[in-house]
C-alpha positions in Angstrom: 7.7 -9.6 -13.6 5.6 -7.5 -11.2 3.8 -9.3 -8.4 0.0 -9.3 -8.9 -0.7 -10.4 -5.3 0.8 -8.9 -2.2 0.1 -10.0 1.4 0.4 -8.7 4.9 -0.8 -10.3 8.1 -4.1 -8.5 7.7 -4.8 -8.0 4.0 -4.4 -9.5 0.6 -3.8 -7.0 -2.3 -4.9 -8.7 -5.5 -4.5 -7.2 -9.0 -7.9 -6.1 -10.3 -9.5 -8.5 -12.9 -12.8 -8.4 -14.8 -14.0 -11.1 -12.5 -14.1 -8.5 -9.7 -16.8 -6.5 -11.4 -19.8 -7.5 -9.3 -18.1 -7.6 -5.9 -16.2 -4.4 -6.5 -19.3 -2.5 -7.7 -21.2 -3.7 -4.6 -18.3 -2.5 -2.3 -18.3 0.9 -4.1 -22.1 1.3 -4.3 -22.6 0.6 -0.6 -19.8 3.1 0.2 -20.9 6.0 -2.1 -21.9 8.3 0.8 -18.4 8.0 2.4 -16.4 8.0 -0.8 -18.2 10.7 -2.8 -16.7 13.7 -1.0 -13.2 12.6 -1.6 -13.0 10.7 -4.9 -13.6 12.5 -8.2 -14.8 9.3 -10.0 -17.4 8.5 -7.4 -20.9 9.9 -7.7 -24.4 9.1 -6.5 -25.5 7.4 -9.8 -22.3 5.3 -10.1 -23.1 2.1 -12.1 -21.9 -1.4 -12.6 -21.2 -0.5 -16.2 -18.7 2.1 -15.0 -17.0 -0.5 -12.8 -16.7 -2.9 -15.7 -15.4 -0.2 -18.1 -12.8 0.9 -15.6 -11.7 -2.7 -14.9 -11.3 -3.3 -18.7 -8.6 -0.5 -18.8 -6.5 -2.0 -15.9 -4.5 -4.6 -17.8 -3.1 -2.3 -20.4 -2.2 0.4 -17.8 -0.5 -2.4 -15.7 1.4 -3.8 -18.6 2.6 -0.3 -19.7 3.8 0.3 -16.1 1.5 3.3 -15.6 -0.9 2.1 -12.9 -0.8 -0.8 -10.5 -4.3 -1.3 -9.0 -5.3 -3.8 -6.4 -8.4 -4.9 -4.6 -7.9 -4.9 -0.8 -9.2 -8.2 0.6 -9.5 -9.4 4.1 -8.2 -12.8 5.0 -11.6 -14.3 4.0 -10.9 -12.8 0.5 -13.9 -10.4 0.7 -13.2 -7.1 -1.1 -12.9 -4.5 1.6 -11.6 -1.6 -0.5 -9.1 -0.7 -3.2 -5.7 0.8 -3.6 -3.2 1.6 -6.3 -0.1 3.4 -7.5 -0.3 5.8 -10.3 3.1 6.3 -11.8 4.1 9.9 -12.2 7.6 9.4 -13.5 8.9 5.9 -14.3 11.6 4.6 -11.9 11.1 7.8 -9.8 7.7 8.6 -8.3 4.0 7.6 -7.9 0.8 8.7 -6.2 -0.7 6.2 -3.8 -4.4 6.1 -3.2 -6.8 4.0 -1.1 -10.4 3.6 -0.1 -12.2 1.3 2.3 -15.7 -0.1 2.0 -18.4 1.0 4.5 -18.6 -1.5 7.3 -14.9 -2.3 7.1 -13.4 1.0 8.3 -11.4 1.3 11.5 -10.1 -2.3 11.3 -6.6 -1.5 10.1 -7.2 -2.6 6.5 -6.3 0.8 4.9 -3.2 1.2 7.0 -1.9 -2.3 6.3 -2.7 -2.0 2.5 -0.9 1.4 2.4 2.2 0.0 4.1 2.2 -3.1 1.9 1.7 -1.1 -1.4 4.3 1.5 -0.5 6.9 -1.2 0.2 6.0 -2.9 -3.1 6.5 0.5 -4.9 9.9 1.2 -3.3 11.3 -2.3 -3.3 9.8 -4.0 -6.3 9.2 -1.0 -8.7 12.3 0.7 -7.3 10.5 4.1 -7.0 12.3 6.9 -5.2 9.2 8.7 -4.0 5.6 7.7 -3.3 3.2 10.5 -2.4 -0.2 10.4 -0.8 -2.3 13.5 -1.5 -5.3 14.0 0.9 -7.8 16.8 1.2 -7.2 18.7 4.4 -10.9 18.0 5.2 -10.4 14.2 5.0 -9.2 13.5 8.5 -9.7 9.7 8.4 -7.5 9.4 5.2 -4.8 11.5 6.8 -4.8 9.2 9.9 -4.3 6.2 7.6 -1.2 7.8 6.0 0.2 8.7 9.4 -0.4 5.2 10.9 1.2 3.7 7.8 4.3 5.7 8.5 4.2 8.2 5.7 6.1 11.4 6.3 3.9 14.5 6.5 5.5 17.1 4.2 2.9 19.9 4.5 -0.1 21.5 2.9 -0.4 22.3 -0.8 -3.0 24.9 -1.6 -5.7 24.2 -4.2 -4.0 20.9 -4.9 -7.1 18.8 -5.5 -10.2 19.4 -7.5 -13.1 17.1 -6.4 -16.5 17.5 -8.0 -15.6 21.0 -9.2 -14.4 22.3 -5.8 -10.8 23.2 -5.0 -9.3 21.5 -1.9 -6.1 22.2 -0.1 -4.3 18.9 0.4 -1.9 17.4 2.9 1.1 15.8 1.2 2.6 12.7 2.7 5.5 10.7 1.3 7.5 7.5 1.4 11.1 7.2 0.2 13.5 4.2 0.1 15.1 5.1 3.4 11.7 4.5 5.1 12.1 0.8 4.3 15.7 0.2 5.1 
C-alpha cells in the first residue's frame, strides 16, 4: 500500500481529497499571478469548479499508479501548495512538480516537499529516475530543485509549452544513489 501522508520536519504532504476543494481553490486563486506564467492549467479565470473536477480525477489516477498528488501543508495543516509525481514509466521514471501559495514562498516549504516526495518516489515507489522540468525563466523553481539536492542535467530546448509559448527548460533529476 502506498503512503497517502508523508512528513518532514517542516511539511506534511497529504493525498488530495475532495474535502480539499475550498482550501485548495483559495490557495490557487490567491496565487494565480505567480503561478500563471509557469503552469499550463492555471489561468486568470480559474474556478472552484475546475478544482473540484480535477480533485475528482485524483483517486483513479492514484489507484492506477499513474499520478501521486499531495497538498503541501505546514505544521498547522494549512495548505501552502501542492506537489506530485506523474509516472512516465512504471517502476522506472516520473516527473515531479510543485507550487507554493502566495504568502508562503521563501520559507523552505517547496524544498522540503520536493525532497520528501523524491525520497518517497525512489524508496517507496522504487523509481529509478525522477525528473524536474523547469522553464529557464522560472528562477525560483530552479532554486527549489537545487536546494532539494536534484542534479542539474542541462537545458532542453523547446521542452515546455505553457499558454501556447515554447520554453526552454532546465532538467533536474534524482536517482536512487542520491538517497543511499
